[in-house]
Structures are given as C-alpha cells and as structure tokens.
SEBANU-705430 format. One line per field, with one value per residue: chain; residue in one letter; residue number from 0; z, x, y of N, C-alpha, C, O in turn. Coordinates in steps of 0.05 Angstrom, whole numbers, always signed. Atoms other than C-alpha are relative to their C-alpha. Last residue first. Layout:
% SEBANU-705430
loza: c(A  ...) .
drenfi: c(a  ...) .
sekol: c(NUM  ...) .
n_pz: c(Z  ...) .
n_px: c(X  ...) .
n_py: c(Y  ...) .
ca_pz: c(Z  ...) .
ca_px: c(X  ...) .
ca_py: c(Y  ...) .
c_pz: c(Z  ...) .
c_px: c(X  ...) .
c_py: c(Y  ...) .
o_pz: c(Z  ...) .
o_px: c(X  ...) .
o_py: c(Y  ...) .
//
This chain:
% SEBANU-705430
loza: c(A  A  A  A  A  A  A  A  A  A  A  A  A  A  A  A  A  A  A  A  A  A  A  A  A  A  A  A  A  A  A  A  A  A  A  A  A  A  A  A  A  A  A  A  A  A  A  A  A  A  A  A  A  A  A  A  A  A  A  A  A  A  A  A  A  A  A  A  A  A  A  A  A  A  A  A  A  A  A  A  A  A  A  A  A  A  A  A  A  A  A  A  A  A  A  A) .
drenfi: c(x  x  x  x  x  x  x  x  x  x  x  x  x  x  x  x  x  x  x  x  x  x  x  x  x  x  x  x  x  x  x  x  x  x  x  x  x  x  x  x  x  x  x  x  x  x  x  x  x  x  x  x  x  x  x  x  x  x  x  x  x  x  x  x  x  x  x  x  x  x  x  x  x  x  x  x  x  x  x  x  x  x  x  x  x  x  x  x  x  x  x  x  x  x  x  x) .
sekol: c(95  94  93  92  91  90  89  88  87  86  85  84  83  82  81  80  79  78  77  76  75  74  73  72  71  70  69  68  67  66  65  64  63  62  61  60  59  58  57  56  55  54  53  52  51  50  49  48  47  46  45  44  43  42  41  40  39  38  37  36  35  34  33  32  31  30  29  28  27  26  25  24  23  22  21  20  19  18  17  16  15  14  13  12  11  10  9  8  7  6  5  4  3  2  1  0) .
n_pz: c(-17  -19  -35  +9  +9  -23  -6  +13  +4  -46  +15  +11  -9  -15  +17  +5  +33  -5  -3  +22  +32  -14  -18  +36  +23  -6  +1  -36  -9  +10  -9  +4  -30  +0  -35  -15  -9  -15  +12  -26  -27  +4  +3  -29  -8  +12  -11  -28  +7  +9  -22  -12  +10  +31  +13  +0  +9  +32  +5  -5  +15  +28  +16  +3  +34  -4  -5  -20  -42  +0  -8  -32  +5  -1  -28  -32  +5  -8  -21  -10  +5  -15  +20  -26  -5  +14  +9  -18  -4  -29  -6  -1  +10  -28  -11  -14) .
n_px: c(-31  +26  -1  +38  -25  -22  +17  +8  -16  -6  +23  +4  -7  +4  -7  -40  +10  -20  -1  -14  +0  -2  -36  -18  +2  -28  -23  -20  +21  +22  +13  +34  +9  -33  +2  -3  +4  +35  +14  +3  +35  +30  -5  -6  +24  +5  -21  +4  +27  +12  -8  -27  -26  -14  -3  -29  -16  +14  -11  -30  -7  +11  -10  -43  -8  +0  -43  +11  +6  +27  +20  +8  +7  +33  +22  +12  +30  +19  -11  +5  +22  +10  -2  +25  +0  +27  -16  -27  +9  -3  -30  -23  +19  +5  -22  +5) .
n_py: c(+26  +22  -4  -10  -29  -7  -24  -33  -14  -27  -11  -27  -15  -25  -26  -6  +9  +24  -12  -6  +29  +34  +4  +14  -22  +1  -13  +12  +0  +5  +29  +5  +24  +13  +16  +37  +4  +0  -26  -21  +4  +0  -21  -26  -6  -16  -25  -7  -8  -33  -22  -2  -7  +0  +35  +18  -8  +5  +17  +9  -32  +8  +25  +6  -12  -27  -11  -22  +10  +5  +13  -7  +38  +6  -14  +16  +28  -24  +4  +24  +4  -27  -29  -7  -21  -17  -38  -8  -29  -2  -2  -15  -7  -31  -33  -34) .
ca_pz: c(+680  +622  +598  +522  +539  +580  +515  +470  +519  +530  +444  +455  +500  +485  +436  +498  +520  +599  +588  +528  +572  +640  +593  +549  +628  +677  +698  +682  +634  +602  +635  +598  +620  +549  +567  +504  +479  +415  +419  +463  +413  +344  +383  +396  +327  +313  +367  +338  +263  +284  +338  +278  +274  +281  +352  +369  +347  +371  +439  +439  +409  +454  +508  +486  +457  +547  +549  +545  +483  +406  +412  +378  +321  +300  +326  +289  +228  +239  +227  +151  +143  +166  +104  +138  +80  +94  +103  +106  +81  +91  +40  +46  +29  +44  -11  +9) .
ca_px: c(+199  +177  +212  +217  +307  +269  +224  +286  +321  +270  +270  +336  +331  +279  +309  +303  +234  +239  +237  +191  +138  +159  +178  +101  +71  +44  -17  -48  -112  -46  -22  -2  +63  +86  +15  +4  +19  +15  +90  +98  +58  +96  +178  +157  +149  +208  +256  +202  +226  +285  +280  +254  +173  +120  +115  +139  +80  +19  +59  +57  -14  -46  -17  -41  -104  -121  -125  -215  -206  -201  -170  -146  -89  -92  -28  -2  -6  +57  +99  +65  +77  +137  +159  +167  +214  +202  +281  +248  +164  +147  +112  +42  -13  +35  +35  +14) .
ca_py: c(+595  +643  +700  +709  +682  +620  +611  +604  +559  +523  +500  +496  +440  +397  +339  +298  +326  +332  +414  +425  +392  +441  +500  +485  +495  +445  +446  +382  +417  +467  +520  +589  +612  +655  +682  +717  +798  +800  +813  +761  +714  +738  +731  +673  +656  +677  +628  +568  +579  +593  +518  +483  +475  +428  +398  +469  +500  +463  +468  +540  +557  +501  +542  +596  +581  +544  +475  +463  +426  +444  +503  +560  +562  +643  +660  +593  +631  +685  +617  +619  +691  +698  +643  +559  +533  +453  +431  +347  +335  +256  +240  +229  +172  +124  +75  +2) .
c_pz: c(+12  +13  +2  +27  -4  -14  +26  +19  -10  +10  +36  -6  -1  +1  +3  -10  -1  -28  +18  +25  +0  -17  +8  +3  -32  -18  +4  +18  +29  +26  -24  -2  -4  +20  -8  +21  +19  +18  -5  -14  +9  +20  -9  +7  +38  +6  -20  +12  +18  -9  -24  +18  +18  -18  -32  -6  -3  -21  -28  -8  -3  -23  -17  +10  +16  -36  -9  +12  +14  +20  +0  +4  +28  +10  -3  +20  +25  -1  +16  +39  +16  +11  +32  -3  +11  +5  -5  -2  +20  -6  +15  +0  +5  -8  +9  -11) .
c_px: c(-20  +12  -18  -4  -36  -8  +5  -32  -15  +2  -7  -22  +6  +6  -17  +16  +27  -7  +18  +38  +27  +2  +1  +28  +6  +7  +24  +14  +24  -14  -15  +10  -24  -7  +19  +8  -13  -16  -16  -9  +17  -3  -38  -7  -27  -28  -30  +5  -29  -22  +2  -2  +25  +17  +12  +2  +32  +38  -1  +4  +31  +25  +7  +16  +29  +6  -2  +24  -1  -19  -4  +0  -9  -12  -25  -18  -20  -28  -19  +9  -15  -34  -19  +6  -28  +18  -23  +14  +41  +20  +5  +32  +12  -15  -24  -5) .
c_py: c(-8  -15  -19  -8  +17  +23  +7  +9  +26  +11  +17  +13  +32  +28  +24  +21  +4  -11  -47  -27  -3  -19  -16  +1  -7  +20  +16  +27  -17  -18  -35  -27  -8  -35  -8  -2  -21  +2  +11  +28  +18  -1  +10  +22  +0  -3  +32  +20  +12  -6  +28  +11  +0  +13  +9  -30  -7  +5  -9  -29  -4  -1  -25  -17  +7  +0  +27  +2  +14  -20  -17  -39  +8  -32  -5  +18  -5  -22  +38  +0  -25  -1  +16  +49  +4  +35  +4  +34  +5  +23  +19  +6  +40  +26  +13  +20) .
o_pz: c(+28  +8  +0  +25  +4  -11  +35  +16  -1  +29  +47  -17  +16  -1  -17  +0  +4  -32  +28  +12  +11  -16  +1  -13  -39  -28  +20  +35  +53  +48  -37  -18  +15  +16  +9  +35  +42  +16  -3  -8  +1  +28  +9  +22  +49  +9  -6  +22  +15  -13  -20  +21  +42  -41  -44  -11  -21  -35  -41  -26  -24  -31  -21  -4  +11  -46  -26  +37  +4  +19  +14  -15  +46  +4  +16  +36  +35  +23  +40  +49  +36  +32  +34  +7  +2  +24  -29  -25  +44  +0  +22  +22  -4  -31  +6  +1) .
o_px: c(-18  +35  -42  -20  -32  -31  -13  -42  -16  -11  -11  -24  +8  -10  -23  +32  +43  -22  +39  +50  +41  +22  +20  +41  +1  -13  +34  +31  +22  -7  -36  +25  -39  -6  +17  +9  -18  -41  -19  -25  +7  -6  -52  -25  -48  -43  -33  -15  -45  -34  -18  -23  +27  +23  +32  +21  +49  +49  +17  +20  +44  +38  +29  +35  +52  +8  -19  +24  -8  -37  -24  +3  +3  -34  -41  -35  -42  -35  -23  -13  -29  -46  -43  +24  -50  +33  -23  +23  +44  +41  -9  +43  -2  -6  -48  -25) .
o_py: c(-27  -24  -15  +12  +40  +33  +22  +31  +49  +19  +39  +35  +50  +47  +37  +37  +22  -31  -56  -44  -20  -34  -31  -13  -30  +31  +32  +21  -19  -12  -35  -37  -4  -59  -25  +18  -15  +3  +35  +46  +39  +22  +19  +29  +4  +17  +52  +31  +30  +14  +41  +23  -4  +8  +1  -44  -7  -12  -20  -32  -3  -20  -35  -23  +0  -22  +28  +6  +36  -36  -13  -55  +19  -41  -5  +12  -1  -26  +44  -4  -24  +0  +10  +62  -5  +39  +9  +37  +8  +12  +38  +5  +58  +29  +17  +27) .
//
C-alpha cells in the first residue's frame, strides 16, 4: 500500500506561515496560548519557533500558560530529549 503523504524535510517556513500559528485555537478545554505554543513546538524547527515566540509575545500572549494538568510548555519541553533548545528560547522570552 502506498503512503498518502511523503515526509517533507527542510520545509520553508515564511514569516506569514509562522505568524499563522497565532490563529491556532484549542479544540478542547486547554487555554489557546498553551495549545498554540505546544503546536508550534511540535511543528517548527527551533529557528522558526524562535520567530513564532517573538510574534507570540509581541501579541501579548501568555508564555507561561498551562495545560489541563497544570504544566507549562516550558515544563513539558524540559522533559523532552530534544527540547533543550526550544526551552532556552522560551526562557529567553520570559518563561519561568
């Protein structure tokens, strides 16, 4: 059986596409700001995530928003093997 989609490597992310993640909304009862940050982390390379975080904070969003379990995106990333660079980006933006 043939795969429906091919994996895309080194995809180009324009500023407009990165900024479009500010329109992402939660589909459950999690705060939108938490969902946006987590979705951006899962979708973007670190350099694109850094750009997104600057748009996110400029828009007055909550960098310390928490999910239903009370953990922030920074707390979650701190447990991920490849999350250190992303966690540093959040800390530089004021996450605690």
